[in-house]
ZAMARGU-4260 file (C-alpha; in steps of 0.2 Angstrom, whole numbers, plus 5000, padded with zeros to 4 digits):
<rodrens>
0) 5202/5038/4803 | 5216/5039/4790 | 5232/5034/4791 | 5246/5037/4780 | 5262/5030/4778
5) 5277/5041/4765 | 5293/5031/4761 | 5308/5042/4754 | 5325/5040/4752 | 5338/5044/4762
10) 5355/5049/4768 | 5368/5033/4767 | 5354/5020/4760 | 5341/5023/4774 | 5324/5024/4771
15) 5313/5039/4780 | 5295/5033/4785 | 5284/5047/4790 | 5267/5041/4799 | 5251/5054/4801
20) 5233/5049/4808 | 5220/5062/4801 | 5202/5061/4809 | 5192/5071/4818 | 5183/5062/4833
25) 5165/5064/4836 | 5152/5055/4848 | 5159/5042/4858 | 5177/5045/4849 | 5177/5063/4857
30) 5173/5058/4875 | 5186/5044/4874 | 5200/5052/4864 | 5214/5046/4877 | 5211/5030/4875
35) 5209/5031/4855 | 5226/5037/4856 | 5233/5024/4865 | 5224/5011/4853 | 5231/5020/4837
40) 5249/5019/4843 | 5248/5001/4847 | 5239/4997/4830 | 5252/5008/4823 | 5267/5001/4832
45) 5259/4981/4825 | 5258/4988/4809 | 5275/4994/4806 | 5282/4975/4816 | 5273/4967/4800
50) 5282/4981/4788 | 5297/4975/4795 | 5293/4958/4796 | 5289/4959/4776 | 5304/4968/4772
55) 5317/4959/4783 | 5308/4944/4772 | 5310/4950/4757 | 5328/4952/4761 | 5332/4935/4763
</rodrens>
């Protein structure tokens, strides 16, 4: 599994973030696909919350 974050300047001093998860499930992961999707979403959300905390701490 590979997760990629792409950060770009947006309009009006905004930042555009694109998140991409790539991977080919096999074996157990193939059978447990729906559970894996939810787990990846939780992991991505947790990562983004940490990124937000770091950015906000740097801004102060």
